[in-house]
C-alpha positions in Angstrom: -96.9 78.5 1.0 -98.8 75.4 2.0 -97.1 72.6 4.0 -97.6 70.0 1.3 -96.1 72.2 -1.4 -93.2 73.2 0.8 -92.5 69.5 1.6 -92.5 68.6 -2.1 -90.2 71.4 -3.1 -87.8 70.6 -0.2 -87.7 66.9 -1.0 -87.1 67.5 -4.7 -84.3 69.9 -4.2 -82.6 67.8 -1.6 -82.9 64.7 -3.8 -81.5 66.6 -6.8 -78.5 67.9 -4.8 -77.8 64.5 -3.3 -77.8 62.9 -6.8 -75.5 65.5 -8.2 -73.2 65.1 -5.2 -73.0 61.3 -5.9 -72.2 61.8 -9.6 -69.6 64.4 -8.7 -67.8 62.4 -6.1 -68.4 58.7 -6.6 -67.3 56.6 -9.7 -69.8 54.1 -10.9 -67.4 52.4 -13.3 -69.2 53.2 -16.5 -67.3 51.5 -19.3 -64.4 51.1 -16.9 -63.8 54.9 -16.7 -63.6 57.2 -13.7 -66.9 58.9 -14.5 -67.1 61.0 -11.3 -66.3 64.7 -11.9 -63.8 64.7 -9.1 -61.9 61.7 -10.5 -61.3 63.5 -13.8 -60.0 66.8 -12.6 -56.2 67.1 -13.2 -54.0 68.2 -10.3 -51.1 70.7 -10.1 -47.5 69.6 -9.7 -47.5 70.2 -5.9 -50.3 67.7 -5.5 -49.4 65.1 -8.2 -45.8 65.7 -9.3 -44.4 67.0 -12.6 -43.0 65.7 -15.9 -39.7 67.2 -17.0 -37.5 66.7 -20.0 -34.2 68.2 -21.2 -34.2 69.3 -24.8 -30.9 68.9 -26.7 -30.6 71.3 -29.7 -29.7 69.8 -33.0 -26.0 69.3 -33.0 -25.7 68.8 -29.2 -25.4 65.4 -27.6 -24.9 64.3 -24.0 -21.4 63.0 -23.0 -22.9 59.6 -22.1 -24.4 59.3 -25.6 -21.2 60.3 -27.3 -19.3 57.6 -25.4 -21.9 55.0 -26.1 -21.9 55.7 -29.8 -18.2 55.4 -30.2 -17.7 52.5 -27.8 -15.8 49.7 -29.6 -16.2 51.5 -33.0 -12.9 53.0 -34.2 -14.4 54.5 -37.4 -17.2 56.2 -35.5 -14.7 57.4 -32.9 -12.7 59.2 -35.6 -15.9 60.6 -37.3 -17.1 62.0 -34.0 -13.7 63.4 -33.1 -13.7 65.4 -36.4 -17.4 66.4 -36.0 -17.8 67.3 -32.3 -16.0 69.4 -29.6 -16.4 68.8 -25.9 -17.8 71.7 -23.9 -16.8 71.0 -20.3 -18.9 73.7 -18.7 -22.1 72.0 -20.1 -20.9 68.4 -20.1 -22.0 68.0 -23.7 -20.5 67.5 -27.1 -21.4 70.1 -29.7 -20.9 70.0 -33.5 -18.1 72.3 -34.5 -20.3 73.8 -37.2 -22.4 75.3 -34.3 -19.4 76.7 -32.5 -17.4 78.2 -35.4 -18.2 79.9 -38.6 -16.2 81.2 -41.5 -16.0 85.0 -41.9 -13.9 86.4 -44.7 -12.1 83.2 -45.0 -11.3 83.0 -41.3 -12.8 80.8 -38.7 -14.4 82.8 -35.8 -16.0 81.7 -32.6 -19.8 81.5 -33.0 -20.8 79.9 -29.7 -22.2 83.1 -28.3 -24.5 83.4 -31.2 -25.6 79.8 -30.8 -26.2 80.3 -27.1 -28.3 83.5 -27.8 -30.5 81.5 -30.1 -31.0 78.8 -27.5 -32.0 81.5 -24.9 -34.5 83.0 -27.5 -35.9 79.5 -28.0 -36.4 79.0 -24.3 -38.3 82.3 -24.1 -40.6 81.2 -27.0 -41.1 77.8 -25.4 -42.1 79.5 -22.2 -44.6 81.6 -24.1 -46.0 78.5 -25.8 -46.3 76.4 -22.7 -47.8 79.4 -20.9 -50.6 79.3 -23.5 -51.3 75.7 -22.5 -52.8 77.0 -19.2 -50.8 75.0 -16.8 -51.1 75.9 -13.2 -47.3 76.0 -13.0 -44.5 75.2 -15.4 -40.9 76.2 -15.9 -38.6 76.6 -18.9 -34.9 77.1 -18.0 -31.6 77.1 -19.9 -29.0 74.7 -18.4 -25.4 75.6 -18.8 -26.1 77.7 -21.9 -26.7 74.7 -24.3 -29.7 72.8 -23.0 -33.3 73.6 -22.2 -35.2 72.0 -19.4 -39.0 72.1 -19.5 -41.1 71.0 -16.5 -44.9 70.7 -16.6 -47.5 69.2 -14.3 -47.8 65.4 -14.7 -51.5 66.0 -15.3 -52.5 63.2 -13.0 -56.0 63.1 -11.5 -56.9 62.5 -7.8 -57.1 58.8 -8.5 -53.9 58.5 -10.6 -51.8 60.5 -8.1 -52.5 58.1 -5.3 -52.0 54.8 -7.2 -49.0 52.9 -8.5 -51.1 51.5 -11.4 -48.9 51.9 -14.4 -51.7 51.9 -16.9 -53.5 54.8 -15.2 -50.3 56.9 -14.8 -49.1 56.2 -18.3 -52.3 57.5 -19.8 -51.5 60.8 -18.1 -47.8 60.7 -19.2 -48.9 60.3 -22.8 -50.7 63.7 -22.6 -47.5 65.2 -21.2 -45.5 63.5 -23.9 -47.7 64.9 -26.7 -47.4 68.5 -25.3 -43.7 68.3 -24.8 -43.2 67.0 -28.4 -45.6 69.2 -30.4 -45.4 72.5 -28.5 -41.6 72.4 -29.1 -41.7 71.7 -32.8 -39.3 73.8 -34.9 -40.0 75.1 -38.4 -42.6 76.7 -40.7 -46.0 75.4 -41.7 -46.2 73.5 -45.1 -48.6 71.2 -46.9 -47.2 68.0 -48.4 -48.3 65.1 -50.4 -47.0 62.3 -48.2 -47.3 61.3 -44.6 -43.5 60.9 -44.4 -41.5 64.1 -44.7 -39.2 64.8 -47.6 -37.9 67.9 -49.3 -39.6 67.0 -52.6 -43.2 66.6 -51.6 -44.2 70.1 -50.6 -47.3 71.0 -52.6 -47.1 74.7 -51.9 -43.9 75.0 -54.1 -46.1 74.7 -57.2 -47.6 78.1 -56.3 -44.1 79.6 -56.0 -44.4 79.9 -52.2 -40.9 78.9 -51.4 -40.8 81.5 -48.7 -42.2 79.6 -45.8 -43.3 82.8 -44.0 -45.6 83.4 -47.0 -47.4 80.1 -46.4 -47.5 80.8 -42.7 -49.5 84.0 -43.4 -52.3 82.0 -44.9 -53.3 80.9 -41.4 -55.2 83.4 -39.3 -55.0 81.2 -36.2 -56.2 78.1 -34.5 -58.4 77.2 -31.5 -60.1 74.4 -29.7 -63.7 73.8 -30.7 -65.9 71.9 -28.3 -69.5 70.7 -28.6 -71.4 68.0 -26.8 -68.3 66.5 -25.3 -66.5 66.2 -28.7 -63.3 68.2 -29.3 -61.9 69.5 -32.6 -59.1 71.7 -33.7 -60.4 74.7 -35.6 -58.0 76.4 -38.1 -59.0 79.7 -39.6 -57.6 80.8 -43.0 -57.2 84.3 -44.3 -58.9 85.2 -47.6 -55.6 84.7 -49.4 -55.0 81.5 -47.6 -58.5 80.2 -48.5 -57.9 80.9 -52.2 -54.4 79.4 -52.4 -55.3 76.3 -50.3 -58.1 75.6 -52.8 -55.6 75.9 -55.7 -53.3 73.4 -53.9 -56.0 70.9 -53.1 -57.7 71.0 -56.6 -54.4 70.7 -58.4 -54.6 66.9 -58.1 -57.3 64.4 -57.4 -55.2 61.7 -55.9 -54.8 60.9 -52.2 -54.5 63.3 -49.3 -52.4 66.4 -48.4 -50.9 66.6 -45.0 -50.1 69.6 -42.8 -46.6 69.8 -41.4 -44.7 72.1 -39.0 -41.1 71.9 -40.0 -40.4 68.2 -40.5 -43.1 67.1 -38.1 -46.5 65.9 -39.4 -49.4 67.3 -37.4 -51.5 64.3 -38.5 -54.0 66.6 -40.1 -55.0 65.6 -43.7 -57.0 67.2 -46.5 -58.7 65.3 -49.4 -57.1 66.2 -52.7 -59.5 67.2 -55.4 -62.0 68.6 -53.0 -62.5 72.4 -52.7 -62.8 73.9 -49.2 -66.2 75.2 -48.6 -65.4 77.6 -45.7 -62.5 79.5 -44.2 -62.7 77.6 -40.9 -61.4 74.0 -41.0 -62.3 71.4 -38.3 -60.2 68.3 -37.4 -61.6 66.0 -34.7 -59.1 65.2 -31.9 -58.8 65.0 -28.2 -58.9 68.1 -26.0 -55.2 68.0 -25.2 -54.0 67.3 -28.7 -56.2 70.1 -30.1 -54.8 72.5 -27.5 -51.2 71.5 -28.5 -51.8 71.9 -32.2 -53.6 75.2 -31.7 -50.7 76.6 -29.6 -48.1 75.6 -32.2 -50.1 76.8 -35.2 -50.9 80.1 -33.6 -47.2 80.7 -32.7 -46.0 79.9 -36.2 -48.8 81.8 -38.0 -47.6 84.9 -36.0 -44.0 84.5 -37.2 -42.7 83.0 -33.9 -40.5 80.0 -34.8 -37.7 78.4 -32.9 -34.1 79.1 -34.0 -33.0 75.5 -33.5 -34.5 72.0 -33.9 -34.6 69.9 -30.7 -34.5 66.2 -29.9 -37.8 64.4 -30.0 -39.3 63.4 -26.6 -40.3 59.8 -25.8 -41.2 58.1 -22.5 -37.6 57.3 -21.8 -36.6 61.0 -21.9 -39.4 62.1 -19.6 -38.5 62.2 -15.9 -41.5 61.9 -13.6 -41.1 63.3 -10.1 -43.7 62.8 -7.4 -45.2 65.6 -5.3 -42.7 67.0 -2.8 -45.3 66.1 -0.2 -45.5 62.5 -1.3 -47.9 60.4 -3.4 -50.6 60.8 -0.8 -50.6 64.6 -0.8 -53.7 64.8 -2.9 -55.6 62.5 -0.5 -54.4 64.4 2.5 -55.5 67.8 1.0 -58.8 66.2 0.0 -59.5 65.1 3.5 -58.7 68.6 4.8 -61.1 70.2 2.3 -63.8 67.6 3.1 -63.4 68.4 6.8 -63.8 72.1 6.1 -67.0 71.5 4.1 -68.4 69.3 6.9 -67.6 71.8 9.6 -69.1 74.7 7.5 -72.3 72.6 7.1 -72.6 71.2 10.7 -71.4 73.9 13.1 -74.2 76.4 12.2 -76.8 73.8 13.2 -75.7 74.2 16.8 -76.5 77.9 16.8 -79.3 78.2 14.3 -81.1 74.8 14.8 -83.1 73.8 11.7 -82.1 77.0 10.0 -78.6 75.6 10.1 -79.8 72.8 7.9 -80.8 75.4 5.2 -77.2 76.7 5.4 -75.8 73.2 5.2 -77.9 72.6 2.0 -76.3 75.8 0.5 -72.8 74.6 1.5 -73.3 71.3 -0.2 -74.8 73.0 -3.3 -71.9 75.4 -3.4 -69.3 72.6 -3.2 -70.9 70.5 -5.9 -71.5 73.5 -8.2 -67.9 74.6 -7.9 -66.6 71.0 -8.4 -68.8 70.7 -11.5 -67.6 74.1 -12.9 -63.9 73.2 -12.4 -64.5 69.9 -14.2 -66.3 71.5 -17.1 -64.0 74.4 -17.5 -60.9 72.1 -17.2 -59.1 74.0 -14.5 -56.0 72.3 -13.0 -56.4 72.1 -9.2 -53.6 73.4 -7.0 -53.4 74.1 -3.3 -53.8 77.8 -4.1 -56.9 77.0 -6.2 -58.4 75.1 -3.3 -57.7 78.0 -1.0 -59.6 80.2 -3.5 -62.5 77.8 -3.4 -62.6 77.8 0.4 -62.6 81.6 0.3 -65.8 81.5 -1.8 -67.3 79.1 0.8 -66.3 81.5 3.6 -67.9 84.4 1.6 -71.2 82.4 1.4 -71.2 81.4 5.0 -70.3 85.0 6.2 -73.1 86.4 4.0 -75.7 84.0 5.5 -74.5 84.4 9.1 -74.4 88.2 8.8 -78.0 88.2 7.6 -79.1 85.6 10.2 -77.8 87.8 12.9 -79.5 90.9 11.4 -82.8 88.9 11.5 -82.1 87.8 15.1 -81.8 91.5 16.2 -85.1 92.3 14.6 -86.7 89.3 16.4 -85.3 90.6 19.7 -87.2 93.8 19.1 -90.5 91.9 19.2 -91.3 91.9 15.4 -93.2 89.1 13.7 -91.2 86.4 12.0 -92.0 87.6 8.4 -91.2 91.2 9.4 -87.9 90.2 11.0 -86.8 88.3 7.9 -87.8 91.1 5.5 -86.2 93.9 7.5 -83.1 91.8 8.3 -82.4 91.1 4.7 -83.1 94.7 3.7 -80.6 96.1 6.2 -77.9 93.6 5.3 -78.5 93.6 1.6 -76.4 96.6 0.6 -73.3 95.4 2.5 -73.6 91.9 1.0 -73.9 93.3 -2.6 -71.0 95.6 -2.1 -68.6 92.9 -0.9 -69.6 90.5 -3.7 -69.3 93.1 -6.4 -65.8 94.1 -5.2 -64.6 90.5 -4.9 -66.1 89.6 -8.3 -64.3 92.5 -9.9 -61.0 91.5 -8.2 -61.5 87.9 -9.4 -62.1 89.1 -13.0 -58.9 91.1 -12.9 -56.9 88.2 -11.5 -58.3 85.9 -14.2 -57.6 88.3 -17.1 -54.3 89.8 -16.0 -52.7 86.9 -14.2 -51.1 83.9 -15.9 -50.8 80.2 -14.9 -51.8 79.5 -11.3 -52.8 83.1 -10.5 -55.3 83.1 -13.4 -56.6 79.7 -12.4 -57.1 80.9 -8.9 -58.9 84.0 -10.1 -61.2 82.0 -12.2 -62.0 79.6 -9.4 -62.7 82.5 -7.0 -64.8 84.2 -9.7 -67.0 81.1 -10.0 -67.1 80.8 -6.2 -68.1 84.4 -5.7 -70.9 84.3 -8.2 -72.1 81.0 -6.7 -72.0 82.6 -3.3 -74.2 85.6 -4.4 -76.7 83.3 -6.1 -76.9 80.9 -3.2 -77.3 83.8 -0.8 -80.7 84.6 -2.3 -81.5 81.0 -2.7 -80.9 80.6 1.1 -83.8 83.1 1.7 -86.1 81.1 -0.6 -85.3 77.8 1.1 -85.6 79.4 4.5 -89.1 80.5 3.5 -90.0 77.0 2.0 -88.6 74.9 5.0 -90.0 77.3 7.6 -93.5 76.8 6.2 -93.3 73.2 7.4 -93.2 74.1 11.1 -95.5 76.0 13.4 -93.0 77.7 15.7 -90.8 79.5 13.2 -88.7 81.2 15.9 -87.7 77.8 17.3 -86.9 76.7 13.8 -84.3 79.4 13.6 -83.0 79.1 17.2 -84.1 82.7 18.0 -85.4 83.9 21.3 -88.2 86.4 21.1 -88.2 88.7 24.1 -91.7 90.2 23.6 -94.9 88.3 24.0 -96.8 87.7 20.8 -100.2 89.4 20.8 -101.6 87.1 18.2 
């Protein structure tokens, strides 16, 4: 390859990588947003803290609320005394109807049955929040009567290190939506008004009073994404498609609204208009679409909560910072940056200008992985960063292993082209083997694991594939950049022990 052509290729590739690096790491304040990729990647709870809330089943109230409600109100005090019973072990007041039931004319203790239902609800909530794809989360039963849910606060690198209430509240709103909608109790229904009432269910006109029958009309839901726009996709069964059209064409006035229990999902249908296909699309945000899809999928498969739970608002959510402090994300970021810089700079000492080729691959790997994590929407944790670093180690090891193989061929007195060709040939099988094994392991982690393990597997899968691709790209760039110099052995930092005949 000619020197001019090599210089042009090198300049274009370096410029492209630098530009992509700038877009990935530096915010330019477009429309006031954090437009850099790195600024929009959510962090795990160990880096940015978590949002937690305690769910009170319907009929259970905190002792503080009980006392607040009856304070200075004799009538309310008598009403509550007749309605509630204090459960000391849980520090809550529970409606007596939840604790006792009539069997053959006698009152029997039913609290064990109530507690079993709460435990079953906790297991279902754990399943639903697991489908959200959080790096880590927890659902625990407190003292038998309460359920505590903790999820990552979903803060980004910028939000985690600032005290700016506006930035942080935007993230808390996402957590609020998930905590509210994923925990909705009840069956699906379609109604004629935005406000719930027992009388506006449209499906009753089709004699579908069994809510499970209406649930079966929904095949499932998923998030649909195209060109940066997100939508909730709901798939209907053949029977559901037919019956939904009967419902919607029964009247030509107003809209119909989809509900889960007594909660509106804010998804509306135009009355009087027939559905044209069995897949319905409702434009929404990415997180809202995910929450609705999780809820609809759960209910459509017959998985409904036993009890209704208190709604969540910002006052109920407790935000806890990372155990390592609010600067944890920045500290970890500095460590990762230092690793990348060392991986790029140290080889230059040993391999001279060839080290610059490796540095270019290190930078390309880092930006490619950062971009992939941003586009896929993976939540970054310390374990995920470790998986990313392992991919970088794999790339560096592959290159150094081959560089040394070429050095050995050079020491035997071979020409530069021959040394490179034979060195790559002799190291190729081992490099392919290790990449194949690690890619298979990463695929298994991604598919079998859940939460953080699955996220780490996906990051390592992307890193391993990037390592393998860039390994061969290293050879191409080596060839291109070496074409610019006359002494190719000096370019690589190799010492040839045999005199050149030519």
